[in-house]
PLY file of the C-alpha trace (Angstrom):
ply
format ascii 1.0
element vertex 505
property float x
property float y
property float z
element edge 504
property int vertex1
property int vertex2
end_header
69.80 2.94 149.80
66.39 0.83 150.62
63.63 2.15 152.96
61.74 0.06 155.96
58.06 -0.19 155.41
55.11 -1.12 157.77
55.43 -4.68 155.63
59.17 -5.41 156.65
58.15 -5.05 160.21
58.33 -8.38 162.29
55.52 -9.05 164.36
57.05 -8.02 167.43
58.35 -4.78 165.75
55.23 -4.11 164.45
53.55 -4.77 168.28
55.78 -2.46 169.45
55.02 0.31 166.58
51.21 0.01 167.39
51.92 0.57 170.91
54.15 3.66 170.64
51.77 4.83 167.86
48.75 4.24 170.98
51.06 6.29 173.26
51.61 9.17 171.49
48.02 9.42 170.34
47.26 9.27 174.46
49.69 11.85 175.17
48.42 14.24 172.62
44.84 13.57 174.11
46.09 14.28 177.37
47.69 17.67 176.30
44.70 18.79 174.19
42.60 18.13 177.38
44.86 19.74 179.44
44.96 22.66 176.97
40.86 23.13 177.07
40.87 22.91 181.01
43.54 25.93 181.42
42.21 27.92 178.64
38.71 28.68 180.27
38.11 30.39 183.69
34.86 28.69 183.17
32.12 27.55 185.99
32.11 24.04 184.68
36.10 23.43 185.49
35.87 21.70 187.88
33.25 19.50 186.52
34.86 18.68 183.36
38.23 17.87 185.38
36.19 15.34 186.71
34.76 13.85 183.45
37.87 14.27 181.63
39.58 11.62 184.15
36.50 9.39 182.84
36.94 10.32 179.23
40.50 9.77 179.44
40.28 5.90 180.81
37.39 5.48 178.46
40.09 6.19 175.12
42.87 4.47 176.77
40.80 1.37 176.27
39.38 2.18 173.07
43.20 2.67 171.77
43.61 -1.05 173.24
41.13 -2.62 171.28
41.83 -5.39 168.83
39.41 -6.62 166.90
36.55 -8.34 167.66
35.18 -7.82 171.26
34.32 -11.04 171.49
35.77 -14.76 170.25
32.59 -16.37 168.83
33.64 -19.92 169.78
33.65 -18.96 173.11
30.04 -18.05 173.19
27.23 -20.42 174.70
23.41 -19.81 175.77
23.28 -19.35 179.80
22.76 -22.02 182.05
19.35 -22.51 182.96
19.37 -20.99 186.07
20.60 -18.08 184.55
17.82 -16.76 183.13
14.47 -17.47 185.18
11.24 -17.41 183.56
8.78 -14.32 185.00
6.10 -17.14 185.76
8.29 -18.83 188.07
8.77 -15.43 190.24
4.82 -14.99 189.70
4.19 -17.64 191.69
5.63 -16.49 195.10
3.66 -14.82 197.15
4.33 -11.72 197.86
5.43 -10.86 201.52
3.03 -9.33 204.49
5.12 -6.01 204.51
5.46 -5.17 200.59
6.22 -1.42 202.31
9.72 -2.54 203.89
10.47 -3.51 200.13
9.76 -0.50 198.61
11.34 1.68 201.47
14.90 -0.03 199.95
14.27 1.18 196.29
15.02 4.43 194.14
13.73 4.43 190.72
16.10 5.89 187.79
14.83 7.11 185.00
17.62 7.40 181.87
16.42 11.07 181.08
19.23 12.06 178.42
17.73 12.09 175.32
16.17 14.52 173.04
13.12 14.05 170.90
15.10 15.23 167.83
14.16 12.26 166.03
10.16 12.98 166.55
10.86 16.43 165.52
10.80 18.05 169.08
13.69 20.31 170.38
13.71 19.89 173.82
14.07 16.58 176.17
11.73 13.84 175.13
10.66 12.85 178.73
8.29 16.22 178.06
6.17 15.04 174.75
2.89 14.56 175.33
1.95 10.40 174.81
-1.69 10.00 176.52
-4.30 12.54 177.70
-1.72 15.47 177.82
0.79 13.64 179.78
4.27 13.04 179.19
6.78 10.52 179.73
7.76 12.45 182.92
4.00 13.12 184.42
3.19 9.28 183.74
6.39 8.39 185.57
5.33 10.69 188.46
1.59 8.98 188.21
2.94 5.30 188.49
5.18 5.76 191.50
3.20 8.31 193.62
0.06 5.32 193.18
2.80 3.35 194.43
4.18 5.09 197.39
-0.11 6.09 198.40
-0.99 2.16 197.91
1.83 0.77 200.22
2.40 4.08 202.46
5.65 3.53 201.22
8.71 6.33 199.93
10.26 5.15 196.69
12.15 8.38 195.57
12.19 9.17 191.31
15.46 9.95 190.18
16.31 11.39 186.76
19.58 11.15 184.80
19.85 14.18 182.91
22.44 15.25 180.47
23.61 18.57 179.43
21.03 18.59 176.71
18.22 18.16 178.90
18.98 19.41 182.36
17.77 22.86 182.33
14.23 22.54 180.80
13.84 19.47 183.06
14.95 21.72 186.03
12.22 24.12 184.65
9.04 21.35 184.53
10.07 19.77 187.92
8.86 23.17 189.75
5.21 21.66 189.09
6.00 19.01 191.43
7.71 20.76 194.20
4.38 20.51 196.03
3.84 16.83 195.41
5.08 14.08 197.99
7.32 12.97 195.70
11.21 12.96 196.57
13.12 13.89 192.75
16.25 13.66 192.78
18.51 14.61 189.72
21.84 14.47 188.86
23.71 14.88 185.05
25.70 12.37 183.23
29.27 13.59 182.25
30.00 15.57 179.26
32.58 14.18 176.66
34.40 15.80 173.85
33.93 14.42 170.35
36.90 13.29 168.42
38.11 13.98 164.89
38.01 10.62 163.93
41.30 10.78 161.63
43.46 12.73 164.44
41.78 11.03 167.38
41.92 14.71 168.98
39.02 16.73 170.36
37.03 18.58 168.19
36.19 21.18 170.78
38.16 24.87 171.14
36.98 26.13 174.96
34.67 23.97 177.68
31.77 26.51 176.44
28.80 24.14 175.63
27.53 26.87 172.85
31.32 26.69 171.36
31.41 24.87 167.77
28.04 25.23 167.25
27.08 22.88 170.08
28.68 19.96 168.15
31.64 19.46 170.20
30.29 17.51 173.42
28.22 14.36 173.84
26.62 12.70 177.02
28.69 9.25 176.40
25.69 6.53 176.63
23.91 5.34 179.62
26.75 2.98 180.71
27.98 6.57 182.58
25.15 6.03 185.03
27.59 4.30 187.80
30.32 6.71 187.43
28.14 9.94 187.46
25.56 8.58 190.31
28.72 8.18 192.12
30.48 11.25 191.69
27.61 13.42 191.88
27.21 11.98 195.84
23.65 10.89 195.29
24.75 7.05 195.53
25.91 7.97 198.93
23.16 9.91 200.18
20.55 7.00 199.00
22.87 4.45 201.03
22.33 6.63 204.20
18.79 6.51 203.35
18.40 2.80 203.47
18.21 2.30 199.57
19.72 -0.93 198.55
18.23 -1.17 194.77
17.76 0.99 191.89
15.37 0.16 189.06
17.01 1.59 186.02
14.73 1.74 182.64
14.80 4.23 179.80
12.25 6.88 180.41
10.36 6.89 176.95
9.74 2.30 177.93
5.80 3.05 179.24
6.29 -0.79 180.44
8.70 -0.33 182.71
6.64 -0.04 185.74
7.89 -1.39 189.71
7.15 -5.06 189.78
6.93 -5.93 193.18
7.77 -9.64 192.72
11.37 -9.20 191.62
11.90 -6.60 193.86
10.53 -8.58 197.07
12.40 -11.34 195.38
15.76 -9.32 195.42
15.35 -8.08 198.93
14.48 -11.38 200.46
17.41 -13.47 199.42
20.01 -14.35 202.04
23.10 -11.44 202.05
25.33 -14.56 200.64
23.24 -15.50 197.68
22.12 -12.03 196.73
21.72 -11.44 193.39
23.32 -7.40 192.29
22.18 -7.25 188.90
18.72 -8.53 187.18
18.41 -7.62 183.58
14.80 -7.86 182.29
14.89 -9.64 178.92
11.57 -10.28 176.72
11.35 -13.04 173.45
12.32 -11.74 170.28
10.45 -10.82 167.42
11.41 -10.40 163.99
11.51 -6.55 165.01
13.94 -7.05 167.90
16.74 -8.83 165.82
19.41 -6.16 166.51
18.55 -5.68 170.24
21.72 -7.20 172.61
21.17 -10.75 174.18
22.71 -12.61 176.94
25.12 -15.11 176.64
27.22 -17.31 178.51
31.16 -16.36 178.25
33.91 -17.29 179.86
32.20 -18.59 182.46
30.10 -15.21 183.08
26.91 -13.93 182.04
27.22 -11.13 179.70
25.65 -8.82 177.15
26.23 -9.53 173.72
25.78 -6.37 171.28
25.61 -6.69 167.80
28.43 -4.16 167.52
30.60 -6.27 169.20
29.60 -9.15 166.69
32.26 -10.60 163.83
30.82 -9.65 160.69
30.57 -13.30 159.61
28.31 -13.93 162.77
26.07 -11.21 162.54
23.34 -13.47 160.51
23.44 -15.78 163.11
23.06 -13.22 166.18
19.81 -12.11 164.47
18.56 -15.44 164.21
15.59 -15.73 166.08
15.84 -19.59 166.77
19.35 -19.19 168.16
19.23 -16.29 170.35
15.53 -15.90 171.72
15.71 -13.41 174.21
17.10 -9.27 173.97
17.74 -7.23 176.29
14.88 -4.44 177.22
17.36 -2.38 179.54
15.01 -2.70 182.45
17.31 -3.59 185.73
17.51 -4.23 188.69
20.95 -3.05 190.50
22.27 -3.30 193.80
23.63 0.15 195.34
26.07 -1.14 197.74
27.77 -3.34 194.59
28.13 -0.32 192.63
29.72 1.42 195.32
32.00 -1.53 195.95
33.15 -1.98 192.06
34.15 1.82 191.88
35.72 1.83 194.83
37.84 -0.74 193.54
37.86 0.53 189.82
36.73 -3.13 189.08
33.91 -2.01 186.56
34.55 -3.28 182.93
32.29 -2.23 179.88
32.90 -2.40 176.44
33.80 0.68 174.65
31.70 1.62 171.88
32.72 3.45 169.06
29.79 5.35 167.41
30.79 7.51 164.55
28.71 10.61 163.57
29.01 13.14 160.68
28.68 16.62 161.44
27.35 19.74 159.48
29.87 20.55 157.06
30.92 16.71 156.86
33.14 16.02 159.61
33.73 12.75 160.50
33.73 12.40 164.44
33.65 9.32 167.22
31.86 9.10 170.06
32.84 6.98 172.54
30.33 5.68 174.57
29.27 2.54 177.29
26.23 0.64 177.76
24.59 0.47 181.19
23.73 -3.49 180.56
27.41 -4.08 179.69
28.38 -4.38 183.18
26.07 -6.98 183.91
29.46 -9.36 184.01
31.40 -7.32 186.81
28.15 -8.27 189.22
27.93 -10.97 192.02
25.03 -13.66 191.02
24.07 -11.70 188.26
20.92 -13.25 186.62
18.06 -12.52 183.91
14.23 -12.59 183.99
12.01 -13.56 181.03
9.35 -10.87 181.49
6.13 -10.48 179.58
6.38 -8.46 176.49
3.99 -5.82 178.03
7.17 -4.79 180.13
8.53 -3.51 176.80
6.42 -0.45 175.53
9.02 2.04 174.01
7.89 5.05 172.30
10.83 5.73 169.52
8.99 6.72 166.60
5.15 8.12 165.75
4.49 4.78 165.13
5.17 3.62 168.40
3.15 6.66 169.64
-0.12 6.24 167.35
-0.07 2.66 169.39
-0.05 3.87 173.17
-2.51 6.76 172.33
-5.02 4.26 170.34
-7.47 2.09 172.56
-5.34 -0.50 172.66
-4.25 0.31 175.74
-5.85 1.56 179.32
-4.51 4.47 181.08
-5.08 3.70 184.84
-2.53 5.91 187.75
0.11 6.47 185.19
0.34 2.42 183.98
-0.63 1.42 180.54
-2.25 -2.04 180.13
-3.18 -4.10 177.13
-6.94 -3.14 176.89
-8.73 -6.52 178.16
-10.83 -6.29 175.23
-8.36 -7.42 172.87
-8.51 -10.79 171.63
-4.62 -11.27 171.00
-2.17 -9.95 173.50
0.55 -9.27 171.05
0.76 -5.45 169.92
-0.17 -4.81 165.90
2.68 -4.20 163.73
2.24 -0.09 162.46
4.74 1.39 160.08
3.93 5.13 159.00
5.90 6.74 156.60
7.51 10.06 156.50
4.68 12.57 156.61
4.02 11.55 160.31
7.85 11.54 161.48
7.40 14.50 163.75
4.81 14.79 166.63
3.18 17.98 165.12
2.55 16.49 161.74
1.69 13.14 163.44
-1.05 14.88 165.19
-2.34 17.19 162.86
-2.93 14.17 160.99
-5.54 12.39 162.71
-9.10 14.19 163.52
-9.10 11.57 166.01
-6.74 8.22 166.91
-8.63 5.42 165.37
-9.92 2.32 166.83
-7.72 -0.27 166.49
-8.46 -3.08 168.59
-8.54 -5.58 165.86
-6.02 -4.37 164.37
-2.98 -6.69 163.02
-0.89 -4.82 160.96
-1.23 -0.92 159.54
1.04 0.45 156.93
0.48 4.14 156.07
2.62 6.24 153.18
2.60 9.32 151.19
-0.18 12.04 152.17
-2.83 10.27 153.87
-5.08 11.94 156.68
-7.53 10.18 158.82
-11.32 11.71 159.91
-12.92 11.26 163.15
-13.76 7.87 164.49
-11.99 5.76 161.88
-11.90 1.96 162.68
-8.98 -0.24 161.47
-8.90 -4.21 161.55
-7.23 -6.76 160.20
-4.22 -5.77 157.76
-4.62 -2.01 156.69
-2.55 -0.76 154.05
-2.54 3.08 152.88
-0.24 3.96 149.91
-1.03 7.45 148.60
1.51 7.79 145.41
3.60 11.03 144.83
1.48 13.82 144.18
-1.81 11.91 145.37
-3.73 12.74 148.79
-5.73 10.13 150.42
-8.32 11.56 152.92
-9.83 8.64 155.13
-13.46 9.71 155.83
-14.71 10.23 159.45
-16.56 6.90 160.63
-14.82 4.62 157.92
-13.96 1.06 158.78
-11.32 -0.51 157.06
-10.78 -4.30 157.39
-8.19 -6.14 155.63
-8.05 -2.99 152.82
-5.56 -1.96 150.42
-6.09 1.93 150.06
-3.99 2.56 146.83
-3.35 6.15 145.19
-6.67 6.85 143.36
-8.72 5.95 146.45
-9.75 2.36 145.19
-10.37 0.13 148.20
-9.67 -3.47 147.70
-9.86 -6.47 149.90
-6.50 -7.39 151.32
0 1
1 2
2 3
3 4
4 5
5 6
6 7
7 8
8 9
9 10
10 11
11 12
12 13
13 14
14 15
15 16
16 17
17 18
18 19
19 20
20 21
21 22
22 23
23 24
24 25
25 26
26 27
27 28
28 29
29 30
30 31
31 32
32 33
33 34
34 35
35 36
36 37
37 38
38 39
39 40
40 41
41 42
42 43
43 44
44 45
45 46
46 47
47 48
48 49
49 50
50 51
51 52
52 53
53 54
54 55
55 56
56 57
57 58
58 59
59 60
60 61
61 62
62 63
63 64
64 65
65 66
66 67
67 68
68 69
69 70
70 71
71 72
72 73
73 74
74 75
75 76
76 77
77 78
78 79
79 80
80 81
81 82
82 83
83 84
84 85
85 86
86 87
87 88
88 89
89 90
90 91
91 92
92 93
93 94
94 95
95 96
96 97
97 98
98 99
99 100
100 101
101 102
102 103
103 104
104 105
105 106
106 107
107 108
108 109
109 110
110 111
111 112
112 113
113 114
114 115
115 116
116 117
117 118
118 119
119 120
120 121
121 122
122 123
123 124
124 125
125 126
126 127
127 128
128 129
129 130
130 131
131 132
132 133
133 134
134 135
135 136
136 137
137 138
138 139
139 140
140 141
141 142
142 143
143 144
144 145
145 146
146 147
147 148
148 149
149 150
150 151
151 152
152 153
153 154
154 155
155 156
156 157
157 158
158 159
159 160
160 161
161 162
162 163
163 164
164 165
165 166
166 167
167 168
168 169
169 170
170 171
171 172
172 173
173 174
174 175
175 176
176 177
177 178
178 179
179 180
180 181
181 182
182 183
183 184
184 185
185 186
186 187
187 188
188 189
189 190
190 191
191 192
192 193
193 194
194 195
195 196
196 197
197 198
198 199
199 200
200 201
201 202
202 203
203 204
204 205
205 206
206 207
207 208
208 209
209 210
210 211
211 212
212 213
213 214
214 215
215 216
216 217
217 218
218 219
219 220
220 221
221 222
222 223
223 224
224 225
225 226
226 227
227 228
228 229
229 230
230 231
231 232
232 233
233 234
234 235
235 236
236 237
237 238
238 239
239 240
240 241
241 242
242 243
243 244
244 245
245 246
246 247
247 248
248 249
249 250
250 251
251 252
252 253
253 254
254 255
255 256
256 257
257 258
258 259
259 260
260 261
261 262
262 263
263 264
264 265
265 266
266 267
267 268
268 269
269 270
270 271
271 272
272 273
273 274
274 275
275 276
276 277
277 278
278 279
279 280
280 281
281 282
282 283
283 284
284 285
285 286
286 287
287 288
288 289
289 290
290 291
291 292
292 293
293 294
294 295
295 296
296 297
297 298
298 299
299 300
300 301
301 302
302 303
303 304
304 305
305 306
306 307
307 308
308 309
309 310
310 311
311 312
312 313
313 314
314 315
315 316
316 317
317 318
318 319
319 320
320 321
321 322
322 323
323 324
324 325
325 326
326 327
327 328
328 329
329 330
330 331
331 332
332 333
333 334
334 335
335 336
336 337
337 338
338 339
339 340
340 341
341 342
342 343
343 344
344 345
345 346
346 347
347 348
348 349
349 350
350 351
351 352
352 353
353 354
354 355
355 356
356 357
357 358
358 359
359 360
360 361
361 362
362 363
363 364
364 365
365 366
366 367
367 368
368 369
369 370
370 371
371 372
372 373
373 374
374 375
375 376
376 377
377 378
378 379
379 380
380 381
381 382
382 383
383 384
384 385
385 386
386 387
387 388
388 389
389 390
390 391
391 392
392 393
393 394
394 395
395 396
396 397
397 398
398 399
399 400
400 401
401 402
402 403
403 404
404 405
405 406
406 407
407 408
408 409
409 410
410 411
411 412
412 413
413 414
414 415
415 416
416 417
417 418
418 419
419 420
420 421
421 422
422 423
423 424
424 425
425 426
426 427
427 428
428 429
429 430
430 431
431 432
432 433
433 434
434 435
435 436
436 437
437 438
438 439
439 440
440 441
441 442
442 443
443 444
444 445
445 446
446 447
447 448
448 449
449 450
450 451
451 452
452 453
453 454
454 455
455 456
456 457
457 458
458 459
459 460
460 461
461 462
462 463
463 464
464 465
465 466
466 467
467 468
468 469
469 470
470 471
471 472
472 473
473 474
474 475
475 476
476 477
477 478
478 479
479 480
480 481
481 482
482 483
483 484
484 485
485 486
486 487
487 488
488 489
489 490
490 491
491 492
492 493
493 494
494 495
495 496
496 497
497 498
498 499
499 500
500 501
501 502
502 503
503 504
């Protein structure tokens, strides 16, 4: 008697088999989530119930995905009028009543991330980046200055996560006497799932259970549902707000641009753009960044995770895909409400694999805020100057923004007018500089860098006071060696090696 194997199944039978398997996974997931809810009298029960509904929808779509998210043959460059040059918008005169435009805006900062990659335990927004000002301090200063200058009422909205909310709320107390309105809402918290069983690893709803690793905030694409569910979306609409400007809180270039805002507000109702994505020209450092494409007659964000393996090199090509997403977004609040009410938001599922302590392989299901661009009417991109993309992801980025390359005015950083070239130097600091505290301990003062093009530092290296770096500087301390750059040193086009030889580069 022969036994039937998967290889013996017909195409139709295979499809039916896969569908049954998906249904089994979905039923098992629902049972496990119900167990989590019923086993706890925790005060988080109701919030988790709402979060779980969103997670179930995401998990259902994850199970339906087959193969790459895009058909490469259908991809084309966006039409010329779909991605507008900032210079074109910048040439337009501002209206006399700028305040009326500003009063229709709320600024939303994505504040769900921790500073773990830079060796910090708390919210990344609380890292000091310039003159003892944190990311949050600089953001508050920017909006307060804007409101004071134009006698406007732009509120700041922070999207926190369960990782950042408690500490952020404590810090916000120092602003309670400020005139600036600050609102917060929390991202959902979703259960990490076992890669093998496709079931939650959580044993209870408690955040401290399972070593704190059972839960995660599901990416910034969660902003739409969380803003809606919090009631804040409705509140902002009732206050006359029409657009939100969304950006990462660690992007110090993401300030309110009056020309973009006034153009949006000034459009006729039937032609109003509901979604603007700020893009900027790629460099070799940005080849993995998401880009805008035309796909099935819609503008769409293409991320590297969606690209078929055979076309990854083509995706990274600066010649074919010239722009990338800065994650600075202008979005219509009424459009968000319409799309959620009609269950019409469609964002690609990102399956993010993680390995936890102990070696357990899990999957986090996430979405990206920019992926929703295809759902909005009259969506467009604006190709903005590079100065609007100034993220601080590493200590190398931190060195740049702390240096005299940038001037600080009312919370905003601008490239110094004394720098001859407006391009940002390429800086790569080694592992001795990864943690912020270690980084700060290695500089008696931040070097003068106005004429710097490239800096690479590897190994045990320290810098004295008033060091000046120009051109291309490479400093490499070999294992067991230490290099102390003396106070007042001027290095221009130099290689400094392990035995402190200084060579012309």
